[in-house]
C-alpha positions in Angstrom: -95.9 14.2 55.9 -93.5 17.1 56.1 -94.3 20.8 55.7 -92.1 23.9 55.7 -93.7 25.2 58.9 -90.7 25.1 61.2 -88.0 23.4 59.3 -88.8 20.0 61.0 -91.2 17.1 60.5 -94.8 17.9 61.4 -97.7 15.5 61.5 -100.4 16.0 59.0 -102.8 16.9 61.7 -100.7 19.9 62.6 -99.3 18.6 65.9 -95.8 19.6 67.0 -92.8 17.4 66.6 -91.7 15.0 69.4 -88.1 14.8 70.7 -87.8 11.5 69.0 -88.6 13.0 65.7 -86.0 15.7 66.3 -83.3 13.2 67.0 -84.2 11.3 63.8 -83.9 14.5 61.7 -80.5 15.2 63.2 -79.3 11.7 62.6 -80.5 12.1 59.0 -78.4 15.2 58.6 -75.2 13.3 59.5 -75.7 10.3 57.3 -75.6 9.6 53.6 -73.0 12.2 52.7 -72.2 10.3 49.6 -75.7 10.9 48.3 -75.2 14.6 48.8 -72.0 14.4 46.8 -73.7 12.5 44.1 -76.5 15.0 43.9 -74.2 17.9 43.6 -72.1 16.1 41.0 -75.3 15.5 38.9 -76.0 19.3 39.1 -72.5 20.0 37.9 -72.8 17.6 35.0 -76.1 19.1 34.0 -74.8 22.7 34.1 -71.8 21.7 31.9 -74.1 19.8 29.6 -76.2 22.9 29.0 -73.2 25.2 28.5 -70.9 22.6 26.9 -70.7 24.3 23.5 -69.3 27.5 24.9 -66.8 25.7 27.1 -65.7 23.6 24.1 -65.5 26.6 21.7 -63.8 29.6 23.4 -64.7 31.9 20.5 -68.4 31.1 20.7 -71.2 33.0 22.5 -74.9 32.7 23.0 -76.5 32.4 19.5 -79.9 33.7 20.4 -79.0 36.6 22.6 -75.5 38.1 21.8 -76.6 41.6 23.0 -77.4 40.6 26.5 -74.2 38.5 26.7 -72.2 41.6 25.7 -74.1 43.6 28.4 -73.3 41.1 31.1 -69.7 41.0 30.1 -69.7 44.8 30.5 -71.3 44.5 33.9 -68.6 41.9 35.0 -66.0 44.4 34.0 -67.7 47.2 36.0 -67.7 45.0 39.1 -64.0 44.4 38.7 -63.5 48.2 38.3 -65.4 48.8 41.5 -62.9 46.6 43.3 -59.7 47.7 41.6 -60.4 51.4 41.1 -63.0 52.0 43.8 -65.4 53.2 41.0 -68.8 54.3 42.1 -70.9 51.1 42.0 -74.4 52.4 41.2 -73.8 54.2 37.9 -71.1 54.6 35.3 -69.8 57.1 32.8 -68.0 54.4 30.7 -71.0 54.0 28.5 -73.5 56.5 27.1 -70.9 59.4 27.1 -71.4 62.2 28.1 -74.3 61.0 30.3 -74.2 58.1 32.8 -76.0 54.8 33.0 -78.0 54.1 36.1 -76.7 50.6 36.9 -79.1 49.9 39.8 -81.9 50.4 37.3 -80.2 47.9 35.1 -78.8 44.4 35.6 -75.7 45.4 37.5 -75.4 42.1 39.4 -73.0 43.6 41.9 -73.4 40.7 44.3 -71.7 38.5 41.7 -69.5 40.8 39.6 -67.7 42.2 42.7 -66.7 38.9 44.3 -65.8 37.5 40.8 -63.3 40.2 40.2 -60.3 37.7 40.3 -61.9 35.6 37.6 -62.6 38.6 35.4 -59.1 40.0 35.8 -57.3 36.7 35.2 -59.4 35.1 32.5 -61.4 37.9 30.9 -65.0 39.0 30.7 -66.3 36.2 28.5 -64.9 33.5 30.9 -66.4 35.5 33.8 -69.8 35.5 32.1 -69.6 31.8 31.4 -68.5 31.0 35.0 -71.3 33.1 36.3 -73.9 31.3 34.1 -72.6 27.8 34.9 -72.0 28.2 38.6 -75.4 30.0 38.8 -77.2 26.9 37.7 -75.1 24.6 39.9 -75.5 26.8 43.0 -79.3 27.1 42.4 -79.8 23.4 42.2 -77.5 22.8 45.2 -79.2 25.4 47.4 -82.7 24.0 46.6 -81.4 20.5 47.3 -80.1 21.2 50.8 -83.1 23.4 51.8 -85.5 20.8 50.5 -83.7 17.8 52.0 -83.0 19.5 55.4 -85.9 21.9 55.9 -88.9 21.5 53.6 -89.2 17.8 52.7 -86.7 15.8 54.7 -85.6 13.2 52.2 -82.7 13.3 49.7 -84.4 11.6 46.7 -87.4 13.9 46.5 -85.2 16.9 47.3 -83.0 16.0 44.3 -86.0 15.7 42.0 -87.4 19.1 43.1 -84.0 20.8 43.0 -83.2 19.5 39.6 -86.4 20.9 38.2 -86.0 24.2 40.0 -82.6 24.8 38.3 -83.0 23.0 34.9 -86.6 23.5 34.0 -87.4 24.8 30.5 -87.8 28.4 31.7 -84.4 28.3 33.4 -82.7 26.9 30.3 -84.5 29.6 28.2 -83.1 32.3 30.4 -79.7 30.7 30.3 -79.6 32.4 26.9 -77.6 35.3 28.4 -79.7 36.0 31.5 -77.4 34.6 34.2 -78.9 36.9 36.9 -82.3 35.1 36.4 -80.8 31.6 36.2 -78.9 32.3 39.4 -81.8 31.8 41.9 -79.7 30.2 44.6 -80.6 32.9 47.1 -84.3 32.1 46.8 -84.2 28.9 48.9 -82.0 30.7 51.4 -84.6 33.4 51.8 -87.2 30.6 52.3 -85.0 28.9 54.9 -84.3 32.1 56.8 -88.0 33.0 56.8 -88.9 29.6 58.2 -86.4 30.1 61.0 -88.0 33.4 62.1 -90.4 31.4 64.2 -87.5 29.9 66.3 -88.0 31.1 69.9 -85.4 33.4 71.4 -83.5 34.1 68.2 -85.7 36.7 66.5 -82.9 39.4 66.4 -80.3 37.1 64.8 -82.7 35.4 62.5 -84.1 38.7 61.3 -80.6 40.1 60.6 -79.7 36.9 58.7 -82.9 37.2 56.6 -82.1 40.8 55.8 -78.6 39.9 54.5 -79.9 37.3 52.0 -82.6 39.8 50.9 -80.0 42.4 50.2 -77.9 39.7 48.4 -80.8 38.9 46.1 -81.6 42.6 45.6 -78.2 43.1 44.0 -78.8 40.0 41.8 -82.3 40.5 40.5 -85.2 42.5 42.0 -87.9 40.8 39.9 -87.1 37.4 41.5 -87.0 39.0 44.9 -90.5 40.5 44.4 -91.9 37.1 43.3 -90.3 35.4 46.2 -91.8 37.8 48.7 -95.3 37.4 47.2 -95.0 33.6 47.2 -93.8 33.5 50.8 -96.5 35.8 51.9 -99.2 33.6 50.4 -97.9 30.4 51.9 -97.3 32.0 55.3 -100.8 33.4 55.5 -102.3 30.1 54.4 -100.4 28.3 57.1 -101.4 30.8 59.8 -105.1 30.4 58.8 -105.0 26.6 58.6 -102.8 25.7 61.5 -103.9 27.3 64.8 -100.9 25.8 66.6 -98.6 28.0 64.5 -100.2 31.2 65.7 -98.5 30.8 69.1 -95.2 31.6 67.3 -96.6 34.7 65.6 -95.0 37.2 68.0 -91.5 35.8 67.5 -92.0 35.5 63.8 -93.3 39.0 63.4 -90.5 40.4 65.6 -87.9 38.7 63.4 -89.7 39.8 60.2 -89.7 43.4 61.5 -86.0 43.3 62.1 -85.4 41.9 58.6 -87.6 44.6 57.0 -85.9 47.4 59.0 -82.4 46.2 58.3 -83.2 45.6 54.6 -84.6 49.2 54.3 -81.5 50.7 55.9 -79.1 48.7 53.7 -81.1 49.2 50.5 -82.4 52.8 51.0 -79.6 54.5 49.1 -79.3 52.1 46.2 -83.1 52.1 45.8 -83.1 55.9 45.9 -80.5 55.9 43.1 -82.6 53.4 41.2 -85.9 55.3 41.3 -84.8 59.0 41.7 -81.1 59.2 40.7 -79.6 60.2 37.3 -80.8 57.8 34.6 -83.9 56.7 36.5 -86.9 55.9 34.5 -90.7 55.7 35.1 -91.5 52.1 34.2 -91.0 50.0 31.1 -92.2 51.0 27.6 -95.6 50.0 26.4 -94.0 47.5 24.0 -92.1 45.6 26.8 -95.1 45.6 29.0 -96.8 43.7 26.2 -94.5 40.8 26.6 -97.1 38.4 27.8 -97.7 34.6 28.1 -99.6 32.9 25.4 -102.2 30.6 27.0 -101.2 27.8 24.6 -97.6 27.9 25.7 -98.4 26.2 29.0 -98.9 22.8 27.2 -96.2 23.4 24.6 -92.5 22.4 24.7 -89.7 25.0 24.7 -87.2 25.0 21.9 -84.3 23.9 24.3 -86.3 21.0 25.7 -85.8 17.4 24.4 -89.3 17.3 22.9 -89.3 20.9 21.6 -88.0 22.8 18.6 -87.9 26.3 17.3 -90.7 25.8 14.8 -93.3 24.7 17.4 -92.2 27.3 20.0 -91.9 30.3 17.7 -94.7 32.9 18.2 -95.7 31.5 21.6 -93.1 33.6 23.3 -91.6 37.0 22.3 -88.1 35.5 21.9 -86.1 32.4 22.8 -85.0 33.9 26.2 -88.6 34.4 27.5 -90.0 30.9 27.2 -91.2 31.0 30.8 -94.3 28.8 30.6 -93.5 25.8 28.4 -94.3 22.7 30.5 -96.1 20.3 28.1 -99.4 18.5 28.5 -98.0 15.6 30.6 -96.5 17.8 33.3 -99.6 20.0 33.5 -101.8 17.0 34.0 -99.4 15.5 36.5 -99.4 18.8 38.5 -103.2 18.8 38.6 -103.2 15.2 39.8 -100.6 15.9 42.5 -102.6 18.9 43.9 -105.7 16.7 44.0 -103.8 13.8 45.6 -102.2 16.0 48.3 -105.2 18.4 48.7 -105.2 17.8 52.5 -101.7 19.5 52.7 -102.3 23.2 53.2 -98.8 24.0 51.7 -99.7 22.2 48.5 -102.9 24.0 48.2 -101.2 27.4 48.8 -98.6 26.5 46.2 -101.3 25.5 43.7 -103.2 28.8 44.3 -100.0 30.7 43.9 -99.1 29.0 40.7 -102.5 29.9 39.3 -102.1 33.5 40.4 -98.7 33.8 38.7 -100.1 32.2 35.5 -102.9 34.6 35.4 -100.7 37.6 36.0 -98.3 36.4 33.2 -101.1 36.7 30.6 -100.6 40.4 30.4 -103.2 42.9 29.6 -105.0 40.8 27.0 -105.3 37.0 26.8 -103.6 35.5 23.8 -104.2 31.9 22.6 -102.1 30.1 20.0 -100.4 33.3 18.8 -103.6 35.3 18.4 -105.2 37.9 20.6 -108.6 37.1 21.9 -109.7 40.6 22.8 -110.4 39.4 26.3 -108.8 41.6 28.9 -106.6 40.0 31.6 -106.2 41.1 35.3 -102.8 42.5 34.6 -104.4 45.4 32.7 -105.5 46.8 36.1 -102.1 46.5 37.7 -99.5 47.3 35.1 -99.4 51.1 35.8 -98.9 50.8 39.5 -95.5 51.8 41.0 -92.9 49.0 40.9 -95.3 46.8 38.9 -94.8 49.1 35.9 -91.3 47.8 35.7 -92.2 44.1 35.6 -92.2 42.2 32.4 -95.6 40.3 32.6 -94.5 37.0 31.1 -91.9 36.6 33.8 -94.6 36.0 36.4 -94.8 32.6 34.7 -91.1 32.1 35.6 -92.2 31.8 39.3 -94.2 28.7 38.5 -91.0 26.7 38.0 -90.0 26.5 41.7 -93.6 25.9 42.6 -93.7 22.8 40.4 -90.3 21.8 41.8 -91.7 21.9 45.3 -94.8 20.0 44.3 -92.7 17.3 42.6 -90.6 17.0 45.8 -93.8 16.7 48.0 -95.3 14.1 45.7 -92.2 12.0 45.5 -91.9 12.1 49.3 -95.5 11.0 49.7 -94.9 8.1 47.3 -91.8 7.2 49.3 -93.8 7.1 52.5 -96.5 4.9 50.9 -93.9 2.5 49.6 -92.5 2.3 53.2 -95.9 1.8 54.7 -97.0 -0.9 52.3 -93.9 -3.2 51.7 -95.9 -5.7 49.7 -96.7 -3.1 47.1 -93.4 -1.3 47.2 -92.3 -2.4 43.8 -95.6 -1.4 42.2 -95.5 2.0 43.8 -92.0 2.7 42.8 -92.6 1.5 39.2 -95.7 3.7 38.9 -93.9 6.7 40.4 -90.9 6.4 38.1 -93.2 5.8 35.0 -95.4 8.8 35.7 -92.4 11.1 36.4 -90.6 9.9 33.3 -93.6 10.6 31.1 -93.9 14.2 32.4 -90.2 15.1 32.8 -88.2 13.3 30.1 -89.8 15.5 27.3 -88.6 18.7 29.2 -85.0 17.6 29.8 -82.6 20.4 28.7 -80.5 20.4 25.6 -77.2 22.3 25.1 -77.6 26.0 24.4 -77.0 26.9 20.8 -74.0 29.0 20.2 -72.5 31.1 17.4 -69.0 32.3 16.7 -68.5 35.8 18.1 -67.0 38.4 15.8 -63.4 38.8 17.0 -62.6 42.0 18.8 -60.6 44.2 16.4 -56.9 44.6 16.9 -57.5 48.4 17.1 -59.1 47.7 20.5 -57.0 44.8 21.8 -53.7 46.6 21.0 -54.6 49.8 22.7 -54.4 51.8 19.4 -57.5 53.6 20.5 -55.8 55.3 23.4 -54.4 58.4 21.7 -57.7 59.2 20.1 -59.6 59.1 23.4 -57.1 61.2 25.5 -58.6 64.1 27.4 -61.9 62.4 28.2 -63.1 61.6 24.7 -65.2 58.6 23.7 -65.3 56.1 20.9 -68.2 56.2 18.5 -68.9 53.0 16.6 -70.7 52.3 13.4 -73.4 51.5 14.0 -73.8 52.9 17.5 -74.6 50.2 20.0 -78.3 49.3 20.5 -80.5 46.3 20.9 -79.2 44.7 17.7 -75.5 45.6 17.9 -73.8 45.5 21.3 -70.3 44.4 20.3 -68.9 47.8 21.4 -69.9 46.9 25.0 -67.8 43.7 24.7 -64.9 45.7 23.4 -65.1 48.1 26.2 -65.4 45.3 28.7 -62.2 43.7 27.4 -60.3 47.0 28.1 -61.7 46.9 31.7 -63.9 49.9 30.7 -60.9 52.1 30.1 -62.4 52.7 26.6 -65.6 54.8 27.1 -68.2 54.5 24.3 -70.9 56.7 23.1 -74.5 55.5 23.6 -74.9 51.9 24.5 -77.3 49.0 25.3 -79.0 49.7 28.6 -82.4 50.8 30.0 -82.6 54.6 30.5 -85.2 57.3 30.4 -86.7 58.7 27.2 -86.1 62.4 27.9 -87.8 63.6 24.7 -90.9 65.8 25.2 -94.0 63.9 26.0 -92.3 60.6 26.7 -92.5 60.9 30.5 -89.1 59.4 31.1 -90.4 55.9 30.2 -87.7 53.3 29.8 -85.9 53.2 26.5 -83.3 50.6 25.4 -80.4 52.9 24.9 -80.2 56.7 24.9 -82.8 58.9 23.2 -82.1 59.0 19.4 -80.0 61.8 18.0 -80.0 62.8 14.3 -76.8 61.0 13.5 -77.6 57.8 15.3 -81.0 57.7 13.5 -79.3 58.4 10.1 -76.7 55.6 10.7 -79.5 53.2 11.7 -81.4 54.0 8.5 -78.3 53.2 6.4 -77.7 50.0 8.3 -81.2 48.8 7.8 -81.5 49.7 4.1 -77.9 49.3 3.0 -78.3 52.6 1.0 -77.0 56.1 1.8 -79.7 58.8 1.4 -78.6 62.1 0.0 -76.4 63.9 2.6 -77.4 67.5 3.1 -75.7 70.4 4.8 -78.1 70.0 7.6 -77.1 66.3 8.0 -73.4 67.4 8.2 -74.1 70.1 10.7 -76.1 67.7 12.9 -73.3 65.1 12.7 -70.7 67.6 13.9 -73.0 68.6 16.8 -73.6 65.0 17.7 -69.9 64.1 17.6 -69.2 67.1 19.9 -72.0 66.0 22.2 -70.5 62.5 22.4 -67.0 64.0 22.9 -65.9 61.8 20.1 -62.2 61.2 19.5 -62.7 58.6 16.8 -65.4 56.9 14.8 -64.8 53.2 14.2 -66.3 50.7 11.7 -65.6 47.0 12.2 -66.2 44.4 9.4 -69.9 43.6 9.1 -72.8 43.5 6.7 -73.4 46.8 4.8 -70.1 48.2 5.9 -69.5 49.9 2.6 -72.7 51.9 3.0 -71.8 52.8 6.6 -68.3 53.9 5.5 -69.7 56.1 2.7 -72.3 57.7 5.0 -69.8 58.7 7.7 -67.3 59.9 5.2 -69.9 62.2 3.6 -71.2 63.3 7.0 -67.8 64.3 8.3 -65.8 65.1 5.2 -63.0 63.0 6.6 -61.4 60.1 4.8 -61.1 57.1 7.1 -57.9 55.1 7.6 -57.9 51.3 7.7 -55.8 50.2 10.8 -56.0 47.4 13.3 -58.8 45.7 11.4 -61.2 48.6 11.4 -61.9 51.9 9.5 -61.1 54.9 11.7 -62.2 58.5 11.3 -60.1 60.8 13.4 -62.7 63.4 14.3 -60.7 65.3 16.9 -60.4 68.3 14.6 -64.2 68.5 14.4 -64.9 68.0 18.1 -62.1 70.3 19.3 
């Protein structure tokens, strides 16, 4: 049996590898290249299958999460601006005028947006987003495949099975609804690989520095995934050290390399982390509402809406939204995992992974256990942890996301064990293979991914694409949109992204501190409300315009001056007539219809 102790085959008893085994592993790495090509090709086909509707319909976007898609398009434009204009990478004044947005405390994805600058500039931000999403899935599956086949398992077939699940499991397809930074987990297997290599004798300095580099890479992709990876590796390494005395002889080399990795990571990340936690726009943890995003206990045996056996009706209510279906595995897969753990219980890595999966599942339950869409009143362990530093910024249900690679690894180990049994008992080979394929099909076919649902995006107004906005925003002014961008309306971010962020906008869709008295700078989606933004939101919700008072008009002028507004813009949408009436009464200015939008020239007011 193989284990991820040193990157090579190790006997189940814990004895070290022999020179003959080393030669076999090296011969394996030089053979069967066509199988590698076929594996990667299958990952490519699956990624394009999932995103097919967006590739086929260039005017379409993610149906269930248009706001996050707009935000990531904006982030891709920011990365390009860092390269082309040497803009400060860790915050931006192109959104939330006159304040800034702390991008390190948001999903800035600099490790992707910066190198993808050519794609963004040549093909636009929507294409850059789609390439990011599609290649993220392909790269994740490919990285897991090569680490599993070369380091952890040692066989291509089991590695392909595990890698496919790691990249295309229900939770990953759920987050493909406009969370490309979470779908892109290709650095995780690289971190595991470089951690395994820390035990190599005589190379502690080099291996430590290489591990630091991939840690920094992941830090600028997604910090939640990095935290979960660190916890997972810690549990498995401690389990191996306790169960395998032979490994303790390498502890000094391993710890030396780990120390180098930690020190180098701290040096490289010290300033970005300082900006994240203490710089302008930093916040003190997520809001109480977001911290309540927990995993329903019944969801573990249910099917996600984007799985072959799932649908929106059965999944609704078991997760907060279609993007957070982190724990939907179905009864067959849950039963299979329990059977695999029992079958391979002599393997310490399997036991450590099983314990880790249970830990993540328990943490994902949040502060109160919920079952079948109802609260039970039973407190969960997360209630004791959610106010701790760093942990107060974790969405509880995403702990369940970390179960996906654990299941992928267990599937790979189980398939490899079945392959060994088939080789050991030739007379029963056909029965073993038939049984293995049947069991895997029963558990995995129901969770196969389906194409992401899409919806036609509202076209960007000609007022934006033609550059007609430029005279209004001269002198450092911003564009105010109706409604102002928030969690339900983020189109202005997409407009700004298409101008390469040359068009700054008031307010926005981002995580920032709630600076109102008594709010303790807890994270808020968007800027703290102002009288005019609240007034406009009320009109948008009701479709009716309340009586506009002199106080409302005075507050509107103050807010427009605060936002440094050059123009207010209203694009075609529901309840546009009410919004137009409200702004006209607030400003006393008649709008002009131009470039497909209504425009209020408010420069006389803000000057």
